[in-house]
C-alpha positions in Angstrom: -22.8 9.1 15.5 -24.1 11.4 12.8 -23.4 11.2 9.1 -23.2 14.6 7.4 -23.5 15.0 3.6 -22.4 18.3 2.1 -22.5 19.4 -1.5 -19.1 20.5 -2.6 -17.6 20.9 -6.1 -20.7 19.5 -7.6 -20.3 16.3 -5.6 -22.0 15.0 -2.4 -19.2 14.8 0.2 -19.4 13.0 3.5 -18.1 13.2 7.0 -19.1 11.4 10.2 -19.4 13.2 13.5 -19.2 12.1 17.1 -20.2 15.0 19.2 -18.9 15.7 22.7 -21.3 16.0 25.6 -20.6 19.7 26.0 -19.7 22.8 24.0 -16.4 24.7 23.9 -14.4 21.4 23.8 -11.7 20.5 21.3 -12.4 19.1 17.9 -10.2 16.4 16.2 -10.6 15.9 12.4 -9.3 12.6 11.1 -8.5 11.6 7.5 -8.5 8.0 6.5 -5.9 6.5 4.1 -6.4 5.3 0.5 -9.5 3.2 0.2 -10.7 3.7 3.8 -14.2 4.7 4.5 -15.0 7.0 7.4 -16.7 4.3 9.4 -14.0 1.7 8.8 -11.2 4.0 9.7 -12.9 5.2 12.9 -13.3 1.6 14.0 -9.8 0.6 13.0 -8.2 3.4 15.0 -10.6 3.0 17.9 -11.3 6.8 17.7 -14.9 7.2 18.8 -14.4 5.5 22.2 -11.2 7.4 22.8 -12.9 10.7 21.9 -15.8 10.1 24.3 -13.3 9.0 27.1 -11.2 12.2 26.6 -13.9 14.7 26.0 -13.6 16.0 22.5 -15.7 16.0 19.4 -14.5 13.8 16.5 -14.9 14.2 12.8 -13.8 11.5 10.3 -14.0 12.9 6.8 -14.2 10.8 3.7 -12.3 11.3 0.4 -13.6 10.7 -3.1 -12.5 7.9 -5.4 -10.5 8.9 -8.6 -13.7 8.1 -10.6 -16.6 9.6 -8.6 -19.0 8.5 -11.3 -18.4 4.8 -10.3 -18.8 3.2 -6.8 -15.7 3.3 -4.6 -13.9 0.0 -4.3 -10.7 -0.6 -2.3 -8.6 -2.1 -5.1 -10.1 -0.7 -8.3 -11.6 2.7 -7.3 -10.3 3.6 -3.9 -11.2 6.8 -2.1 -8.1 9.0 -1.7 -7.2 12.6 -0.9 -5.6 15.1 -3.3 -2.6 15.4 -1.0 -0.3 17.0 -3.7 1.3 13.8 -4.9 1.3 13.8 -8.7 0.0 10.2 -9.3 -3.0 10.8 -7.1 -3.9 14.0 -9.1 -3.2 12.7 -12.6 -5.5 9.6 -12.2 -8.5 11.5 -11.0 -11.5 12.2 -13.3 -11.6 15.7 -11.8 -9.1 17.3 -9.5 -10.8 17.7 -6.2 -10.2 20.8 -4.0 -9.9 18.8 -0.8 -8.3 21.8 1.0 -11.4 23.8 0.5 -13.6 20.8 1.3 -11.9 20.3 4.7 -12.2 24.0 5.4 -16.0 23.6 4.9 -16.0 20.5 7.1 -14.2 22.2 9.9 -16.5 25.3 9.8 -19.6 23.1 9.6 -18.5 20.8 12.5 -17.7 23.8 14.7 -21.1 25.2 14.1 -22.8 21.9 14.8 -20.8 21.1 18.0 -20.0 24.4 19.5 -16.4 23.2 19.6 -13.6 25.6 20.5 -12.3 27.0 17.2 -8.9 27.6 18.9 -8.5 23.9 19.6 -9.1 22.2 16.2 -6.6 19.4 15.5 -6.0 17.5 12.3 -4.7 13.9 12.0 -4.5 11.4 9.2 -3.2 8.0 8.2 -1.1 7.2 5.1 -2.6 9.3 2.2 -4.7 11.0 4.9 -1.4 12.0 6.6 -0.2 13.5 3.3 -3.4 15.5 3.2 -2.9 16.6 6.8 0.5 18.1 5.8 -1.0 19.8 2.8 -4.0 21.3 4.7 -1.6 22.6 7.4 0.6 24.2 4.7 -2.3 26.0 3.1 -4.7 26.6 6.0 -2.6 26.8 9.2 -4.9 29.4 10.6 -7.6 26.8 11.3 -5.3 24.4 13.2 -3.9 24.2 16.7 -1.8 21.2 15.8 -1.4 18.2 13.5 -0.6 14.5 13.8 0.2 12.8 10.5 0.8 9.0 10.8 2.6 6.8 8.2 2.4 9.2 5.3 4.6 11.5 3.2 4.7 15.2 3.2 4.2 16.3 -0.4 3.8 20.0 0.5 7.4 20.8 -0.5 6.7 24.3 -1.7 4.1 25.2 0.9 4.9 27.2 4.0 2.3 27.5 6.7 1.0 31.0 7.4 2.2 30.3 11.0 4.2 27.5 12.6 2.0 24.4 13.3 2.8 22.1 16.3 3.4 18.7 14.8 3.7 15.1 16.0 4.6 12.5 13.3 4.4 8.7 13.8 5.8 6.0 11.5 7.0 2.4 11.8 10.5 1.5 10.6 9.2 -1.6 8.9 6.4 0.1 6.9 6.3 -1.6 3.5 4.2 1.1 1.8 5.9 4.2 3.2 9.4 3.0 3.8 11.3 5.2 6.2 14.3 5.4 3.9 12.4 5.4 0.7 12.7 2.9 -2.2 10.6 0.7 -4.5 7.1 -0.2 -3.2 4.6 -2.6 -4.6 1.2 -1.1 -4.0 -2.0 -3.1 -4.1 -3.8 -0.7 -6.4 -3.0 -2.2 -9.8 -0.2 -4.3 -8.3 2.3 -1.7 -9.4 5.9 -1.0 -8.4 6.4 2.7 -7.6 9.3 4.6 -6.1 8.8 6.3 -2.8 11.0 9.1 -1.5 12.4 8.8 2.1 9.9 9.8 4.8 12.1 12.8 5.7 10.7 15.6 7.6 13.5 18.1 6.8 11.4 20.1 4.4 8.4 20.3 6.8 10.8 21.4 9.5 12.2 24.1 7.2 8.6 25.2 6.2 7.7 25.2 9.9 10.7 27.3 10.9 12.4 24.5 12.8 16.0 23.2 12.9 16.2 20.4 10.3 18.5 18.3 12.5 16.4 16.6 15.2 17.5 15.8 18.8 16.9 12.3 20.1 14.7 11.9 23.2 15.1 8.6 25.0 12.0 6.4 24.4 10.9 2.8 25.3 9.8 0.6 22.4 10.0 3.6 20.1 12.4 6.4 19.2 11.4 10.1 19.6 13.1 12.9 17.6 12.5 16.5 18.4 12.9 19.4 16.0 13.7 22.6 17.8 11.9 25.9 17.0 13.1 29.3 18.0 9.5 30.2 19.1 9.1 26.9 20.9 6.5 25.4 18.6 6.9 21.7 19.3 7.6 19.3 16.4 8.3 15.6 17.2 8.6 12.4 15.2 8.0 9.0 16.7 9.6 6.0 15.0 8.3 2.5 16.1 10.7 -0.4 15.7 9.3 -3.3 13.8 6.0 -1.7 13.0 4.4 -1.7 9.5 1.7 0.2 7.8 -0.9 0.1 10.6 -2.4 2.6 13.1 -0.3 1.9 16.3 -2.7 0.6 18.9 -5.5 0.1 16.3 -7.2 -3.1 15.5 -4.7 -4.1 12.7 -7.4 -5.0 10.2 -5.3 -4.2 7.1 -4.1 -7.5 5.6 -0.4 -8.0 6.7 0.4 -9.0 3.1 -0.2 -5.3 2.4 0.5 -3.5 5.6 3.4 -5.7 7.0 4.0 -6.5 10.7 2.4 -5.1 13.8 4.9 -4.5 16.5 3.9 -6.1 19.8 5.4 -3.2 21.7 3.8 -0.5 19.6 2.5 2.4 21.7 -1.1 3.7 21.4 -1.0 6.4 18.8 -4.3 7.9 20.1 -2.7 8.4 23.5 0.6 9.8 22.1 -1.2 12.2 19.9 -3.8 13.4 22.4 -1.1 13.9 25.1 0.9 16.0 22.6 -2.1 18.1 21.8 -3.0 18.5 25.5 0.4 19.9 26.3 -0.2 22.7 23.8 -2.9 24.3 25.9 
């Protein structure tokens, strides 16, 4: 593990790198959710061990808190990405250009690891998933595929420069990102906010896909497939009874915040990497 600190936008910005044993291997960039540090998120999602086992380099980038002049704290000054959602932007002391920051991170990580630039994948959880959608909408040329988990796509007006293969995962009992939308009590300020449905129709449209998905039989989870005339795959995975947790992770988020963990939840790491491997 190596901690990299870069100067960006007048601020020190950080990412943590786990380098694969060889060059010319894939690179996965992961974005934690609100309040998550790079180290905590990597451990929660069991990503470093999975990366070593499957032969790819791993980057976990870290967001800035709304008030970078003060130390980050989970409840009062949580790190979070500028994913395009208006509340996240309006409460920041400065509006961070996280799209440019992640561009710098990807270029720097490729140079350090010798990773295959044609096999760079981006994944994120919660607010990190929203940032994953935004980066794909604005910098599709850097990505071979994305895997947002339990987050909303705020990039309503963005259209990728080219279609981006996508796998999306969410639990149908998520209290913070409800599948059908509604009022949500968030732990930051104990506020009630309104969430839109976790619909993927606008991302399907931006990605050149049919907005009406086709069901694919699953086991403990449902899979929907959005067809694309150029055969760029786009799937969503809906896990019955699962809350706001990384499927197959350690489940360290307090259940009073994140809700239930489905006993039959699949391993998100395995689902995501199998999806990416099929793109080769």
